[in-house]
C-alpha positions in Angstrom: -195.8 92.2 6.3 -199.6 93.8 5.4 -199.7 94.8 1.7 -202.3 97.0 -0.4 -202.3 97.5 -4.2 -200.6 101.1 -5.8 -203.5 103.2 -6.2 -203.2 103.3 -9.7 -203.9 99.4 -10.1 -207.3 98.0 -10.8 -208.1 94.3 -10.6 -210.2 92.2 -12.3 -211.6 88.9 -12.6 -212.0 86.4 -15.8 -212.6 83.4 -16.0 -209.9 81.2 -14.9 -208.3 84.0 -12.3 -208.0 87.9 -11.9 -206.1 90.8 -13.9 -204.5 93.8 -13.2 -203.9 96.4 -15.1 -201.6 99.4 -14.0 -203.2 102.3 -15.8 -199.7 104.5 -15.7 -198.1 102.1 -17.8 -201.0 100.5 -19.3 -199.8 97.1 -18.6 -201.4 94.0 -17.4 -200.6 91.0 -15.3 -202.4 87.8 -15.5 -202.6 85.7 -12.7 -203.6 82.1 -12.9 -206.5 80.9 -10.3 -204.1 80.3 -7.4 -201.9 83.6 -7.7 -205.8 85.3 -7.9 -206.3 83.4 -4.8 -202.9 84.2 -3.6 -203.6 88.0 -3.5 -206.8 88.3 -2.1 -206.6 87.1 1.0 -202.8 89.2 1.2 -204.7 91.7 0.6 -207.2 90.7 3.2 -204.5 91.4 5.5 -203.1 87.1 5.2 -199.8 86.7 6.0 -197.8 85.6 3.4 -197.6 82.4 5.7 -200.7 82.2 6.1 -201.6 82.1 2.4 -199.7 79.3 2.0 -201.3 77.9 4.4 -204.7 78.0 2.8 -203.8 77.8 -0.2 -201.6 74.1 0.8 -205.4 73.1 2.0 -206.8 73.7 -1.1 -204.4 71.4 -2.6 -202.5 69.1 -0.5 -200.0 67.9 -3.8 -198.1 71.6 -3.9 -198.4 73.2 0.0 -194.6 72.3 0.6 -194.1 75.0 -1.8 -196.4 77.1 -1.5 -195.1 79.5 0.7 -191.9 79.4 -1.9 -195.0 80.4 -3.9 -196.2 82.9 -2.5 -193.5 85.0 -1.5 -191.8 84.3 -5.1 -195.7 86.1 -6.5 -195.2 88.8 -3.3 -191.7 90.0 -4.8 -192.4 90.2 -8.3 -195.3 92.3 -7.7 -193.6 94.0 -5.7 -190.5 94.6 -8.5 -193.3 95.3 -11.2 -194.1 98.0 -8.1 -198.1 97.2 -8.1 -198.0 96.8 -4.5 -197.0 98.5 -1.7 -197.0 98.4 2.6 -199.3 99.1 3.9 
């Protein structure tokens, strides 16, 4: 499942993660460091499973829920119309 951001979305790194600005609606979303890492991996073409595996390696305590968290992130960003299939 390859994804990309819709054309009107701007990414900005911030101290504790990433901000996504929807220029169409003037709305923004803030992702913490883990969410930012997950999104960057997904945008680079990693599958949700690969992304979860990499996150689990970085934070072993959260490895058990990493895939569910990655899938939740994808769902939330799709509902907000920030992602489209590639």
